[in-house]
KOLFIMI-127260 format. One line per field, with one value per residue: residue number from 1; y, x, z of N, C-alpha, C in turn. Coordinates in steps of 0.2 Angstrom, whole numbers, plus 2048, in hexadecimal, padded with zeros to 3 digits. Example, Ala and Ser with C-alpha at 12.3 -4.5 7.8 and 13.67 -1.06 7.14 Angstrom:
// KOLFIMI-127260
marvex <- 1	2
n.c2 <- 7E4	7F5
n.c1 <- 842	840
n.c3 <- 827	823
ca.c2 <- 7EA	7FB
ca.c1 <- 83E	844
ca.c3 <- 827	824
c.c2 <- 7F0	800
c.c1 <- 842	840
c.c3 <- 827	827
// end
This chain:
// KOLFIMI-127260
marvex <- 1	2	3	4	5	6	7	8	9	10	11	12	13	14	15	16	17	18	19	20	21	22	23	24	25	26	27	28	29	30	31	32	33	34	35	36	37	38	39	40	41	42	43	44	45	46	47	48	49	50	51	52	53	54	55	56	57	58	59	60	61	62	63	64	65	66	67	68	69	70	71	72	73	74	75	76	77	78	79	80	81	82	83	84	85	86	87	88	89	90	91	92	93	94	95	96	97	98	99	100	101	102	103	104	105	106	107	108	109	110	111	112	113	114	115	116	117
n.c2 <- 7BB	7C3	7BF	7C8	7C5	7C1	7CE	7D1	7C8	7CD	7DA	7D9	7D3	7DD	7E8	7F5	7F4	7F0	7E9	7E2	7E3	7DB	7E0	7DF	7EA	7EA	7E9	7DC	7D0	7CB	7C7	7C7	7CD	7D1	7D9	7D2	7D4	7DC	7DD	7D6	7D6	7E0	7EB	7EB	7ED	7FA	801	800	807	814	816	817	822	82C	82B	830	83D	841	841	84B	856	856	84E	841	82F	829	822	81F	820	828	827	830	82F	832	826	81E	81A	817	810	80F	807	806	7F8	7F4	7EA	7E9	7E9	7EE	7F2	7F3	7FA	7FA	805	802	808	80F	815	819	822	827	81D	812	816	817	80A	804	80A	804	7F8	7F9	7F9	804	814	819	827	835	83F
n.c1 <- 7B4	7C4	7D1	7D9	7E7	7E8	7EA	7F8	7FE	7F8	7FC	80A	80D	80C	814	817	81A	826	826	81C	813	808	800	7FB	7F2	7F9	806	80A	810	806	807	813	81D	82C	83B	84B	855	84D	844	835	82E	834	831	823	820	825	81E	811	812	815	809	7FF	804	803	7F5	7F1	7F5	7ED	7E1	7E2	7E3	7D7	7D3	7D0	7D1	7DE	7DD	7E7	7F9	807	818	824	834	845	84B	841	82F	822	813	805	7F6	7E7	7DD	7D2	7CA	7D4	7E1	7EF	7F6	806	80F	81D	822	827	836	833	825	814	80D	800	7F8	7FB	7F7	7E9	7E5	7E8	7DF	7D4	7D5	7D2	7C5	7B6	7B8	7B1	7A6	7AC	7A4
n.c3 <- 7E3	7E4	7F0	7FD	7FD	7F0	7EA	7EC	7E3	7D7	7D6	7D7	7CB	7C2	7B6	7BA	7C7	7D4	7E0	7ED	7FC	807	815	827	832	83D	839	834	829	81C	80F	802	7F5	7F0	7EA	7EB	7FA	801	810	814	821	828	820	820	82E	830	826	82C	837	832	82B	835	83C	832	830	83C	83A	82F	835	83E	836	831	826	827	826	81C	80C	803	803	7FD	7FB	7F5	7F0	7EC	7E8	7E4	7E4	7EF	7F3	7FF	801	808	80B	811	81E	827	820	816	807	801	7F5	7EA	7DE	7CE	7C5	7B9	7B9	7B6	7C0	7C3	7BC	7C4	7D1	7CE	7CB	7D8	7E0	7DB	7E0	7ED	7FA	7F9	802	811	812	819	820
ca.c2 <- 7C1	7C2	7C0	7CE	7C2	7C2	7D4	7D0	7C5	7D1	7E0	7D8	7D2	7E3	7EA	7FB	7F2	7ED	7E5	7E3	7E0	7DC	7E0	7E1	7F0	7E9	7E8	7D6	7CF	7C6	7C4	7CB	7CB	7D6	7D8	7CF	7D9	7E0	7D9	7D7	7D7	7E7	7F0	7EB	7F0	801	803	800	80D	81A	817	819	829	830	82B	835	844	842	842	851	85B	856	84B	83A	82A	829	81C	81E	824	828	829	831	830	832	820	81A	81C	812	811	80B	807	802	7F3	7F3	7E4	7EA	7E7	7F3	7F0	7F8	7F9	7FE	806	801	80E	812	814	81E	822	828	817	80D	818	815	803	802	80C	7FF	7F2	7FB	7FB	80C	817	81C	82E	838	843
ca.c1 <- 7B8	7CB	7D3	7DE	7ED	7E9	7ED	7FF	801	7F6	800	811	80E	80B	81A	819	81B	82C	825	816	813	801	802	7F6	7F2	7FE	80C	80C	810	801	80A	818	822	831	842	850	858	848	841	82E	82C	836	82D	81C	820	826	818	80B	813	814	802	7FC	806	800	7EE	7F0	7F6	7E7	7DB	7E4	7E2	7D0	7D2	7CD	7D6	7E1	7DD	7ED	7FE	80C	81E	828	83B	84A	84D	83B	828	81E	80C	801	7EF	7E2	7D9	7CD	7CB	7DB	7E6	7F1	7FA	80C	811	823	821	82D	839	830	81E	80F	80A	7F9	7F5	7FC	7F2	7E2	7E5	7E8	7D9	7CF	7D6	7CF	7BE	7B5	7B9	7AB	7A5	7AF	7A0
ca.c3 <- 7E5	7E6	7F7	7FE	7FB	7E9	7E8	7EC	7DD	7D2	7D5	7D6	7C4	7BD	7B4	7BD	7CE	7D5	7E5	7F0	803	80A	81D	82B	836	843	836	833	822	81A	809	7FF	7EF	7F0	7E8	7F0	7FE	805	815	815	828	82A	81C	823	835	82F	823	830	83C	82E	82A	83C	83D	82D	831	841	837	82B	83A	841	831	82F	820	828	825	815	808	800	805	7F8	7FD	7EF	7F2	7E6	7E5	7E2	7E6	7F3	7F5	803	800	80D	807	816	822	82B	81C	812	801	800	7EE	7E8	7D7	7C9	7C3	7B3	7BA	7B5	7C7	7C3	7BB	7C9	7D6	7CC	7CC	7DF	7E3	7D9	7E4	7F4	7FA	7FA	808	814	812	820	823
c.c2 <- 7C0	7C3	7C6	7CB	7C2	7C8	7D4	7CE	7CA	7D7	7DF	7D6	7D7	7E6	7F1	7FA	7EE	7E8	7E7	7DF	7E1	7DB	7E2	7E7	7F0	7E8	7E1	7D4	7CA	7C3	7C9	7C8	7D1	7D4	7D5	7D5	7DD	7DB	7DB	7D9	7DE	7EC	7F0	7EE	7F8	804	804	806	813	81B	819	820	82E	830	830	83C	846	844	849	857	85B	852	844	835	829	822	81A	823	823	82B	829	833	830	82B	81B	81D	816	814	80D	80C	803	7FE	7F1	7EC	7E4	7E8	7ED	7F0	7F5	7F6	7FD	7FF	805	808	812	811	81A	81E	823	821	812	80F	816	80E	801	804	807	7F9	7F3	7FB	802	80E	81A	824	831	83D	840
c.c1 <- 7BF	7CC	7D8	7E5	7EE	7EB	7F4	801	7FE	7FA	807	812	80E	812	81C	81A	822	82B	81F	817	80B	803	7FB	7F7	7F8	805	80F	80C	80B	803	80F	81C	826	837	846	853	853	844	839	82C	82E	832	826	81B	821	820	812	80C	812	80D	7FE	7FE	803	7F8	7EC	7F0	7F0	7E1	7DC	7E2	7DB	7CE	7D0	7D3	7D8	7E0	7E3	7F3	804	812	823	82F	83F	84B	847	834	825	817	809	7FA	7EB	7DE	7D3	7CF	7D2	7E1	7E8	7F6	800	80E	818	822	828	830	835	828	81A	80B	803	7F5	7F5	7F7	7EB	7E1	7E4	7E2	7D3	7CF	7D3	7C8	7BC	7B6	7B2	7AB	7A7	7AA	79A
c.c3 <- 7E7	7ED	7F7	7FC	7F4	7E6	7E8	7E5	7D7	7D1	7D4	7CE	7BF	7BC	7B7	7C5	7CF	7DB	7E9	7F7	805	812	821	82F	83B	840	835	82B	820	813	806	7F9	7EE	7ED	7ED	7F4	802	809	816	81C	82A	827	81F	82A	834	82B	827	835	838	82C	830	83D	838	82D	837	83E	833	82F	83D	83C	82F	829	821	826	81D	812	805	802	800	7FB	7F7	7F1	7EC	7E3	7E4	7E6	7E9	7F4	7FA	802	804	809	80C	81A	825	827	818	80D	800	7F9	7EC	7E1	7D4	7C7	7BE	7B4	7B8	7BB	7C7	7C1	7C0	7CF	7D5	7CD	7D3	7E2	7E1	7DD	7EB	7F4	7FB	801	80B	813	819	823	826
// end
């Protein structure tokens, strides 16, 4: 069974991915492969904070814990995917990405979510 750290290398090698950070729930970097100029520690800390906030929103809406969060902005798309065991994979999508394919691949990297009912 591949380790969580293997997910960093697996997704960073994809042509539709520009960078990857594996982070803990506390916002610590477990592994990263990012373009130059991006700081993994800063990104991990902010991603963990965003994930906690959006998880609270999901709970308030009655949706439960999000398994994936997509940030689609004019300069790029970022995806946060819960991998279980207190880890999240942040993926920076490449410019010419088929988002549905990447989301599907990321869902395959995560363990099944428990039934919220």
